[in-house]
N, C-alpha and C positions, 0 to 999 in steps of 0.2 A: 821741408817747409821754408818758406821765405821768412824774413824776421818778424813781419807783422803776424803772419799765421802762427808762427811758433810761440810768440808772446801770448796771443790769444789762447791757444791750446794749453800752455802752461798755467795761465791765469785760472782757467777752468779747473784744471787738476788741483792746483794749490788751494784755491778757495773752497772747492768741494771737500777736499781731505781735511781741511781745517774747521769745517762746520760741525758745531756741537749736536749730536744726535738727540732727537726727542724720544719719548716712550713709543714703543712698537705698536703699530696699528694694523688692523686688517685692511687689505686693499679695498674692500667695499665701503669703508668708514668715510664720512665726509670730513674733509680737512679744511674746508672753507665754507662757512654757512651762507655767506652772501651770494656766491656763485653756485653752491651746490656741488663743487668740485670734490670728487672721491680720489681716494689713492690710486686706484686703478686707472681712472681717466687721466690723472695727472701724469702717470707713467706713460700712457699712450701719447699724450701731448708732448712730453719730453722726447719721446722717440722721433716725433715729427720734427721737432725743433732741432735735435741733434743731427737727424738725417740731412736737413737743410744746411746746417753747418758743415757737415763733412762733404756735401756736394760742392759748397763754395771752395773748400780747401782742395778738393780733387780738381776743380776747374782751373784753379791757379796752378796747381802742379802740371796738369796737362798742358797748359799754355807755356810754362817754362820749357816743357819737353818738346814743343812744337807739334803737339797732338791735340791741342784744345784751342778754340778760337772765340771763346766768350767767357769773360771773367767778372762781369758786373754781378756781384752777389747779393745775398739777403742777410748777411750777418749783422746782427743788431736789431733786425726786424722780425725775429723768429716769434714774437708775441702775436703775429697775424695767424698763428696756427689756432688761436682762441677764436678768431672771427670764423674760420672754417668750422670749428666745432659748435659754434652758435647757430649755424645755418644748416639746412638740409642739403643733402647731396643733389637734390633736384632743383636747388635754386641756382639759376645761371650765374655764372661768375665771370667777370672781365677783370684781369689782374695786372697789377703793377709789376714791373720786372723785378721787384724786391720782395714779392709775395711768394717766396719759395716754400716756406713752411706751411702756408695756406694750401699750396698745391699738393705738397706731400701728405698733409693731413686729410684733404679731400679725397685724394686718389687711394689713400690707405683704406678708406671706408668702401671702396668699390672693388668687389671681388674680381680678380683677374688682372688688375692693374699693378704695375711696378713703377712707382715714381722715380726710383733710383735709375732704372735702366733708361726710361723716357727722357729724363733730364740730361743724362750723360750722352745719350745719342744726339741730342740737340747741341751740347757743349763741343762735341767732336765732329759736328757737321756730317754725321753718317746719313747715307741715303735712306737707311731704314727708320730714321726718325719718324715717328707716327704723326707729327703735326706739320713740320715744314718740309719733310722729306729731304733734310740735309742743307736747307737754304739759310736757316736762322734759328737761334735758340729761343723758343718762346714757351710760355706755360699755356697748355691747351689740352683738353681731353674731351672728346664727345661722350664717352661713358660717364665721365665725372661732370658733365655739364659746364665744362670750363672753356669758354669761347676764345680762341687764340687771337692775338694781335701782336703787331711788331712793338719794339721798344720806344717808338716815336711818342714823346711825352704827351699825355692827355688826348691822344687821338681816339681812344676807345671810349671816352666819355659820352659823346653824342650817340654812339652805337648803343651804349648801355641804356641811355635815356629812351631811344627808340624802342628797344626791346621791352623796357618796363611799360611803355605806353601800350605795346602791342599785346602784352599778357592779358590784361583785363578787356581790352578791345576785342580780343579773339573770343573770350567768354561771351561778350555781348552779341557778337555776331555768329554765335554757335560754331566757332571754328575749333578744331582740335589742334593742340600744339604738343610739343615734346615735354611740356612742363605742367605741373598741376595748377589748377585755377587760383590757388593761393600762394603761388610761388612769388619770391621777391628776387630782384636783380641786385647783385652786389658788384660794386665797381671800386677797385682800389688804385691809389696813385700817390704821388709823393707831394710834399709841401712846396717844392718849386713848380710842379705841374699845376698846382692849384691857382697859380698866378697866370697861367697860359689862357689866352683869349678863348681857346677851345674849351677849356674846362669851365671858364666863367660863363660862356654861352650855354654850355650843356646844363650846368647847375641851375642857372637862371631859367632855361626852358622847363626844367623839371618843376621848379617852384611856380612858374607862370601857368603851366598846365594844371597842376594841382590846385591853384587858386580858382581856376574855373570849374572845379568840381570833377575834373577828369582824373581817374585813378592813375597814380603814378608811384608804384611800389618799388622804390629804388633806394638802396643804402650806399651812400658815398662813403668810402673809408679812406681818410687822408693819413698816410703813414709819415708822420712828421719827424724827421731826424734832424731838423734845423739847418740843413745844407742842401743848395742846389749846386752840385759838383764842388766848386770852390767858394760859392757865394752864400753867406749865412742868411738864413730866414729869421727875422726878429722872432723872439720867443712867444710873444703875444699876437703875432700877426694872424695866424690861421683863426684863432678864437675871434679876434676883432673882425675879420673878414666875413666869417660864416657863423659865428656863435649866436648872433641875435637877429638873424634874417627871418622875417615873418614867413611862415609856411614851411620852414626847414627845422625840423626838430634836431637839436645839437646834443651830442654826447661826447664826453671826453675821458680818456683812460690812459694810464701809464702802461705802455706796451711791453715794459720790461718786467711787469708784475703780472703773472699769468692769471691768477684768480681775478684781479681787477679788470684785466682785459676781457676775460670771459664774461664777467658779470655785465660790463658795459656793452659788449657786442650782443649778448642775449637780449638785453633790454632794447637795444636799437633794432635788432631783427624782429622781435616781438611787435614793436611799434609799427614798423613798416608793414608787416604781414596783417596786422589787424586794422590799421587806418587806411592802407593803400596810399599813403603819401610819403614823400621823400624825407630821409634823415641823413644826417652827417655825423659820422664818427671820427673824431681826431684821435688817432692812436700815437701817442708820443713814443718815439723809438730813438735809437742811437745808430749812427753808421760806423761800423767797424770795418777795418781793412781797407779803408779808402773808398773812392767812388768805383774803381775797378782795379784789376790786377796791375795795370800799367801806371796807376796814380801814385804819386809821391805826395801824400797829404801833408808831410812834415814841412813842405815848401810853403804852405799857406795856412797852416793851423799851428797853434801853439802847443808844445808838448803837454802842458797841463790839461789842455782841453781834450786832447787825444786820450790821456790817461783817465780823465773823469768819465769819458764814455766807455772805456774798458771796464771801469768799475760797475757800470750799469748793464753789463752783458746779460741779456735775457736768458740764455742757456744756462749760464752759471746761476742765475737767480732761481730758476726752476729746479736745478740740482739741489741748491740749498734748501728749498721748500720741501722737497722729497725727503731729505735727511732730517730736518727739524720736525717735520710732521711725523716721523717714525715710519714712513712708507718703505724706505730702503736705507741701507747703510751707505756711507760714502764710497766704500770699496765696491759695493754693488752698482751704484750709479756710475762710477767711472768704468767699471767693466761693461756695463751696458752701453756706455758711450763708445768704448773701444771696439765693442762687437759691431756697432753700426759702421764705425769707421772702416773696419776690416771688410764688411760687406760692400760698402761704397768703393773701396780701393780695388777689390776683386772685380767688380762690374766695370770699373773704369778700364781695367786692362782688357776685358773682353771687348767692349764697345770700340776701344781705341783701334781695334783691327778690322772694324767694319768698313765696307766699300764707301767712297765718297763719291759725289758727282764729279765727273771728269770731263764735261764739255759745256759749252755755252748753251747748247740745244737742251741738255739734261737740266740745266739751271733754270731755263726760261719755260720748259714744259709745264702745262697747267697741272695743278694738283688734283683737279677733278675734270671729268670729261666735259667738253664744251657742247652745248646743245642750243644753239642760237634759234634754230627753227621751232624747237619745243618751247622756248621762252617766248618767242613771238606769237605763237598760237595761244599760249596762256594769256598773254597781254591783251589779245584781241578777243578772247572768249566772251560769250554772253551767257553762258551757263555755269553752274557751280563747278568747282574744282573736282577732279577725280579723286578717288579715295586716297590715292597716293601718287607720288611721282613715278613709282614703278608701274602702276596701272596705266598711267598716261603714256608712258614709254612703250608698254606693251600694246596699247590701243593704236599707237602711231609709230611703229618701228622705224619708218623712213625718216623721222624727225631727228633721230640720234646721228650726231656726227661720228665720223670714224674715230676710233681711239687714238691716243698718242703713240708715237713710234715706240717699238719694244725697247729701244735703247734709252728712252726717257722713263720708263716705268720703273718703280721701286723693285729692288730684287727681293724684298721680303714680302710675301703675300699678305701677312697680317698688316704690314704697314700700308700696303695698297688699299686695303679695306678701310683702314682708319683715316686715310687722307681724304676720302670723300665725305666732306661735311655737306649735309643737305642744304641746297640753296633755298628750299622752301620748308621752313620750320613749321608752317601752318598748312593744314589741309581741312577741307570742310567735312564735318561729320556726315555719314550716310543717312 
């Protein structure tokens, strides 16, 4: 481990070991009345948080070894696992690049998914990566309803607003979508992204649309760590900018306090689902290990401020909660943490051997087959959509373009299937 990672790991171990245990409780017992969090659920969320943490540590290690190519991590933001827990798997999510624990927690609830493998395939730029095919590390999964996008700040907010508009619009038009009629869209981003014109425009559009009585079921989640790379965000800025806007229900929670984060996220999600209007959740987090693996934050941050953030580590906070609530002993929590670390390290070794894209042609090859003639036919149609794209293609086989060259195709058949994200999420009911 590098010095920062080693210090974070040592802090977790020392603080957990030093925690005074509470009376033993059964896993099904409630340990927080406000959120309804049980011991068993807390253990599951801790696993998601610890998995995200170990993925960060593995990404940094792989980078130092020349086998990894992405080291922007989620350490300090692991409270976003509570947001995933407060939502349904079928609620479409467009995620911030620090929403690693959200991704792990959501994927954990979908049979057959392996978030550890999927994230590491992206970190190592493996051609078998089920989302980008070895081009970029992003959080995405069709079975988990996590819609992928790049790390470009705030670029996904307009897309999220458009999807939120489309959900209820589809119901009104008797269109079938991949999501339930009462689904909500969740969109997470950082405090610096909240200042971007793209974010401001998207949030304003959501409020403006809802003001006109048009359903807009979207939950904006600002993961506020107080830093935009090296530029501090004023502590009160997010609340001042978004806390009192008419038409935007505002929620605030300490993202390092798992029960508090879960309680606020559940209230925000319930509000959006019931009212079909936008809400804004500010999740106060910390940024641990710098902006990325190459960042030397000691060059622009005071040592006292870095140390203060370390003391608020959310993974350590959840470990303490498990021990003080009597759900597990300190040794059991640390052993659980180490077992997850071993699993991540083992998988990192495996994916590090996976083939990479080896030519410009492979990099620029489309992730899904191009069918321009089919798109044109659909755009000019005057009759209802076919039952599905597959039906359309079967009815018009000459409209399908030739597939990409074999050299550009993913070597893993399962990856090839996952790469085809449907360009038409809505089809008309028969």
